[in-house]
DRENGU-972890 format. One record per residue: x, y, z of N, C-alpha, C in turn. Coordinates in steps of 0.1 Angstrom, whole numbers, padded with zeros to 4 digits, always signed. Example, Ala and Ser with C-alpha at 12.3 -4.5 7.8 and 13.67 -1.06 7.14 Angstrom:
! DRENGU-972890
+0132-0057+0078+0123-0045+0078+0132-0033+0078/+0128-0022+0071+0137-0011+0071+0129+0000+0079/
END
This chain:
! DRENGU-972890
-0329+0060+0045-0321+0067+0035-0307+0071+0040/-0297+0069+0032-0283+0072+0036-0281+0087+0035/-0275+0092+0045-0271+0107+0044-0260+0108+0034/-0260+0119+0026-0250+0122+0016-0236+0123+0022/-0236+0130+0033-0223+0133+0039-0216+0120+0044/-0224+0111+0050-0219+0098+0054-0215+0089+0042/-0222+0090+0031-0218+0083+0019-0204+0088+0014/-0202+0101+0014-0190+0107+0010-0179+0102+0019/-0181+0103+0032-0171+0099+0042-0168+0084+0040/-0177+0076+0038-0175+0061+0036-0167+0059+0023/-0169+0067+0013-0162+0066+0000-0147+0070+0002/-0145+0081+0010-0131+0085+0012-0124+0076+0021/-0131+0070+0031-0125+0060+0040-0121+0048+0032/-0129+0043+0023-0126+0032+0014-0114+0034+0005/-0114+0046-0001-0103+0050-0010-0090+0051-0001/-0091+0056+0011-0079+0057+0019-0074+0044+0023/-0083+0034+0026-0079+0021+0029-0072+0014+0018/-0077+0016+0006-0071+0010-0006-0057+0016-0008/-0056+0030-0006-0043+0036-0008-0033+0031+0002/-0037+0029+0015-0028+0024+0025-0024+0010+0021/-0033+0001+0016-0029-0012+0012-0019-0012+0001/-0021-0003-0009-0012-0002-0020+0002+0002-0016/+0002+0013-0007+0015+0018-0002+0022+0007+0006/+0015+0000+0015+0021-0011+0023+0026-0022+0014/+0019-0026+0004+0023-0037-0004+0035-0033-0013/+0035-0021-0017+0047-0015-0025+0059-0014-0017/+0058-0009-0004+0069-0008+0005+0075-0022+0008/+0066-0032+0010+0070-0045+0013+0077-0051+0001/+0072-0049-0011+0078-0054-0023+0092-0048-0025/+0093-0035-0022+0106-0028-0024+0116-0034-0014/+0112-0036-0001+0121-0041+0009+0126-0055+0006/+0117-0063+0000+0121-0077-0004+0131-0076-0016/+0128-0068-0025+0137-0067-0037+0151-0061-0032/+0151-0052-0023+0163-0046-0018+0171-0057-0011/+0165-0066-0003+0172-0076+0004+0178-0086-0006/+0170-0089-0017+0175-0098-0027+0187-0092-0034/+0186-0079-0037+0198-0073-0044+0210-0073-0035/+0208-0071-0022+0219-0071-0013+0225-0085-0012/+0217-0095-0013+0222-0109-0012+0230-0112-0025/+0225-0107-0037+0231-0110-0050+0244-0103-0051/+0246-0091-0045+0258-0083-0046+0271-0090-0043/+0272-0097-0031+0285-0103-0028+0289-0114-0038/+0280-0121-0045+0283-0131-0054+0291-0126-0066/+0289-0114-0070+0296-0107-0081+0309-0103-0075/
END
C-alpha cells in the first residue's frame, strides 16, 4: 500500500518537473525569437 504522504510528494515532484520543463521551453523559445528579431532589425 502506498503511503498518502509519499503519493502527495510524488504528485508535487511531477508537477514541479512539468513546470520546470514549461519554463525552460518558454525561455528557450523567447531567446530564439529575440535572436531572430535582432537579426531582422539591421535589414530594415
